[in-house]
C-alpha positions, 0 to 999 in steps of 0.5 A: 130883428124885423126888416122894414119892408113896408117903407119907400126907402131906396135900399134893402137892409140885410136880413131874412124877409121870407117867412117859411116857418114858425117859431122862428128858426132862432128859437130851435135848440139842441136841447129839444132833439130828444122830442124827435125820437119820441115822435118818430117811434121805435125803429124796425130791424136795421136796413141793409147798407148799401155800398158805393158801387155804381150799377152798370149803365142802364141798370139804375132805377127808373122809377142855421142864433139867440134862442128865444125858447129854453135851450134844455128841453121844450116848454112846459106848454109844448105838446107834440102829436105822440100817437104813432098810429093816427087813424087819419095821419096827415100827408107825408113828404120827402124833401131831398137836399142836393147841396152841389152848385157850379158856382155859389150866387151872390144872394144864396143863403143856403148850405151849398158846396162848389168845391166837391169832387166826384168821390164826394158826391159819391160819398153824399149819395151814400149817406143821403140814401142811407138817412132815407132808409133810417127813417123807412124804419120808424114806426111814425112812417109805418105804411105811410106812402109819399104824398109829395117829394122835393129835390131842392138845392143846391142844384139837384141837376148838378148830379150826373145821369148815373148819379141820379139813377144810383141815388134813386135806386138806393132809396127805392130799396127802403121807400117809393114815391110811385103814387106820390102826387107830386114829385119836384125837381129844381134845375140850373139850366146850364147843367142840363142835357136832354139825356139827363132830362130823360132820367129825370123824367124817368125817376118820377118827376112831375114838376120841373123847375128851371132856376131862370132868375133872369134873362138879362145876361149882364144881370145874371153874371152880376149875381154870380149865376152860373148860366147864360140866357142861351141855356135856359131856351135850350133847356126848356125846348129839351123839358118840353120834348121830354114831356114833363107834366109841369114846367115851372120858371123861377124869376126874382125881381130886383136883382143886382143891376136890375132895371125897370126895362130889364125886369118888364123885358125878362117877364115878356120873355118868360111869357113867350116860353108859356110855362105852366107856372112861374114863381116870382120872388122879391129880392132879399139879402139874408145875413150869410150871403156874399152881398150881405158880407160885402155890404157889411164890409164897405158900411154900405147898403146892398146894391139892390132895388128897394122894397116899393121898387120891388113890390111895383115890378112884381105887381106888374108882372102879375098884371101882365101874367093875368092879362095872358090868362094866368092866375095869381095863386099866392104871393109868389106863384102864378099858374095856368088854370088846370090840373097841370099847375099845382103846387101840391108840396106847398099846399100840403105843408101849409096845412100841416103835413108831415115832411122829412127833410134829408141831406145836410142842413135840412129841415123837417116837420114831423107831428108838431116838432120841427128839426134840422139836420147837422149843418156841417159836411163832416157832422152830417156824414159822420153821423150817418157812418155811425147809423145815427140820424144827423139831427142837431136842433129842434123845437117842440110846438105847441098847439097855438103855435101850430095854429100860428104856423098854418095861419101865417103860411096859408095867408101867403095864399091871399086868402084864409078860410077862418071856418077851417081854422076853428074846426082844426084849432080852438076857436079861441085861437082865432078870436085871439088874432081877430084884432090883427086881422081887423088892423090889416083891414083898417090899413087897406091890406085886407078885407073880410069876404062873408062870414068866414073868408079873409082876403089879402088885397094885392097891396097886402099880398105883395108885403105879405112877409112883412105882415105876418110877424104881426101874428107871432107870439111876444117872445118871437117878435123883434127877434132875428128870424134864422 
């Protein structure tokens, strides 16, 4: 069901707003997982299985549905890229899911755990590193270095210094990211010490992303955040001293308890810190969040600001950041001009890069095939204990779907180059979507600039995720996204 985010209702409905992939996740199925083996290719000799023994201190490395597609196999028109040795392969990325948190935020919809002990974490590190080793053996990835690496969560900084070194050391036995253009690491401020930040930098991280979300302590508490504002400033100062090439701050507009004054104050405090970049999101309430469950139980709307309010707050933030010399680089990002404020993982993924997603419930995209790992702890660990990739569902995309995927994702940047799409995909694909582009122009959400540039207005950019389903194929319109 598509959310009504374009109206001026004072409330936010329960459901997924953010469009991160296409076709919708609800269309993926277990019946299509066989395609994953085909695109990955044969495996080379079995990797050496690393035990859970820890290295001596200092010896570590430094360096979730209704199916809109057939459930028993790919649609007849689907065509994964089958050449296992392309002359010009796309960039390759690695995503590492660290699913542990001190607390579960009330708006969180990711697969995270707050009840795991140290031995559980060690078992997960063992499985995660073994999963990377299994992928490293596959023909698809032979002699392909990583262009980008992303530690996401959960809370990657939940891991101890020793656990971080252990994980990266094991991965480096099979695959390296020495030449990756970007290595991103998400952090919760309250989990950081200067010594941990030094370890994070030593393992090659180039972009540190601090999950600030807000600076008001009451707002943070109402939303279940584990940290308080003093921990933000302390962690930021440490990170600057350690010397990360890029430091990013996350903010969320419209959280429970947020007000216009609180939001504007949060923007000013972020500006005072002068980060290299910021990600600024509008609060959504997906189905599997605590906020959604509470709202359904009480028959009420979630206590979150309405979409028009959130758009106004983000617009005000964007304008304030621009006054301070930042540039709005997408619907969610502002950056200081210069080489230290790139989002290389985003730009590569939105232009068709391959990405291996490792960890429980992680998502991958390889050679035109989407797939997701098992989303239960036991299933994930059991598969890897049996030397099997823990793949639970997949979707084989068609040429048209790959075109739509890139189109909708790149529209989030606020501008697309139609010549790029005509060159990479069939020219008819662009022609078929021209009526949607024209309609956006008529509604004041976009404009054509020259013969090939299509740009969103600020009004369009602020509600882009509500506009993107217009480009979906008929069978995927009006269905539950996740």
